[in-house]
N, C-alpha and C positions, 0 to 999 in steps of 0.2 A: 090208581086208588088213592083217597086222601090219607096222609100220614100225620100223626100225632105223637109228640113226647109225652110221657108220663113218668112220674117219679117212682111208680110203685114196682114190686117184683112181678113179673109176668112169666105165666106157665100155661101150656094149653090146657084147656077145661076150666080156667079161673074165669069166674063172674066177678067184674069190677065196675065201679061207678066212677065215671069219668070227672077229672077236675073241671072247675069253672072255665079256665081259658080254653080247654077243649070243647066244652059244652057252646061257648059263644062261636067258637070257630065252626063247629058242626051247623049251626043255625046260619052263619053267613054262607057257607059252602051249600046250603039247602040239602044236606044229606038227610036221608030218611031212614026210619027205625026198619030192620031187615037187610040193608045194604052192609057190604064188608068195607073194612077200613084197615090201615097198618098202623100198630103201635110198635114204640121203641122205649127202651128206658136208658140207654146209653151203655149198655153191656155188649155190643156188637152186633145182637141178634134183631131179626125183625119179627113181628108177631101178627099174623092175620088174624083179624077179629070179625065178628058180626054185631053190628049195633042191635041191641035187643028191645031198647025203649030210648025214647027221646022226646022229652017233655020241655016245658019252658025252662025249669030249673032244674032238671036231672037228666042224665043220660046214662045208660048202663050198656057194656059190651060183653061178650063171651069170646074169650081167646080161643081160637080154634087150631092154629098151627104155628110152629116157629121154623126159621131158617136163619142161616148165617152168611148173608152174600159177602163175597170177597170184594169189597169196594173200597177198603181202605188202601192208601200207598204204601208200598214198602219203604219209602223215603219218609223218615219222621223229620218234620219242621217245626222248631219251637221259634216262634216269632216273638221278638222283643221289639214292640211298637212304641216310640214316643208318642205321646198322647198329642193329637192333632186337633184343631179347632172345628167347630160347627157340626156338620154332619159327615165331615171326612173319616173321622175315627170309626163311626157305626159302619159306613160304607166299607172301609179297609177290613174291619173284622168279619162282617158279612162274607164278602167275596173270597177273603183268604180261606175261610172255612170250606166254602165251596170248592176251593182249588186243592184242599187236603192238607191244610194245617193241623199239626196234632196239639198244640198248646200256645196260648198267647199270654205274654207279659206285658202289660202297660207300664210304660215308666214316664217320670217326669224329668224331662233333661232341661239344660239351661235355657234353650229358646223355645221351649214348649209355651204356647200362648195360654192355653187352659191351665189354671191351677186349681186343684182339688186336694181337699183334706178332710179328715174325719168323717162324719155321717155324708157329706156330700160325695167324697169318695167311694164310700161303700154301696151308696145308691147307684153311682153311676157304674160300678163294677158290676152289680146285679143288672143293670139294664144291658150293658153289654153281654152278659152271659145269656140273657133272654134273646138276644140278637143271635148269638152262635146257636142255640136251640133251634131258632126259627130257620136258620140257614141249613141246619142238618135236616130238619123236615122237608124243606123244598128240594135239597140236593141227594136225597136218599142215603144219607150217612147215617149210621147206626151206633157210631163212637162220639160222644159229645166231646169236643175239645174244652178243657178248663181255661177260664180267664183267672189269672192269678190275681191276688189283691194288688192294687196300684202301690208302686214302690219308686223311690228315687233311682236314678241312672246309677249311681254308686252302689246302692243296694244290690241292684240286679248283677252288676260286675262281681260283687263279692259273693254271689251266691249261685254261679252259671251251672247249668246241667251239663253232664258229660255229653261229648259230641265228637264225630269224626272230623267236623269242620266248624270252624266259627267265621261267619262271614257278616261284613258290615258294608253297608251301602255308603259309598263315599269316593271322592275324586283323588284324594291324596294317596300316593303309592299304591294306585289301584291297578288291578289286571282285570281281564275278563272273566265272566264267571265259568267258562268252561274250563279255563286254565287254573281255576283257584283251588280245586280238589280233585282227588281221584276217586271216582265211584263212591261216594259218601252214603252211608245208610241214615245217618243221624246228623242233622244240622242245626245249629243255633244260628238264627238270621236276624240282624239288628237294622232297624230302619229308623231315621232320624224324623224330627218334626218339620215344619213347613221351612224353618230357617236353616235346616241341616244341623250338623254337629259343630260343636266349638272345636278350635284346635286342641284344646285340652281335653276334650271328652275322645277325640280321635285317638290321642296319644295313650289315653287310659285303656281303650279298647285294644289297641296294639300291644299293650303291654300284657293285657289277659289273653292273648292268643287270637286275636281276630285278624282277619286278613281283608283289606279293603277290596271291592269290587264294582264294577260299573257295568250297564248294560249296552253302553253305546256312545256315539258323539253327542247325543242330546240330554240335557238336563231335565229330569221328569219331576212332577209333582209328587208329594209324598205318598198319597193313595195311589198315584199310577206305578210309582217306582215298586212298592211291596208287591203288588198283584203280577206286575210284569216279571219280576225275579223270581215269585214262587212258581209261576206259570213255566218259565224257562227252567228251573230247577226240575220240575216234575218231567218236562220233555228229556232233560240230560240224565236224569238219575231215577226218576219216579216210575208212575203209571201212565203217562201220557202217549207212550210209544209202545206198540205192539199189542194194545188193549183190545179186547173182545167183549162184546155184551153177553153177558150171561147172568141174567137177572130174574129172580122169582118176585121179589117185592120191590 
């Protein structure tokens, strides 16, 4: 069943006009009036709806039912990702959401190739949020992770969220991921840009309570490292083990 994000409040019995981006997607998917779709607005619930009208410039749907699928990981991961170049950042954000990340903090580090500020930064963050929403539509998540406003590395370290473990991908003083924390429920995880962290940045992270971790004997690209580590965390402490399918929407 096709899934679409809407920013409106949803309740069974509600008739609503669907936004333009959903309208375009409905036409691309060749969905027809009378067919059922799933709507969600980020509150953790999924809403079965029937498409009551589909015209060239307008679509309406009737909300039929709601459910609260238990598909959020018990492990809350905040990803602090140094901005990477090209499509690497888009790819990292998309896949990290599919893997269960709860919040994303893009930061500019010393070796970040991409430099953004002002209106360009705001537009890029808005684009990243759209990618996150799309990833939720595709992966079945009904909670939409927030992409925080772009900030510097130092600003992020000065405003860190509370966490059971703060982990940094790096080679200096690193230990295996499995030995870095004891059954954490809340992790702040920091990944550097293409060139890695500078020595000064690593020392700042250590002073802020981060533990360096590594995944194995090979050096991974930034987009590979983040996703491999998140997947490993979900296996060790999240919902990749002992999971059973129990899904309505």
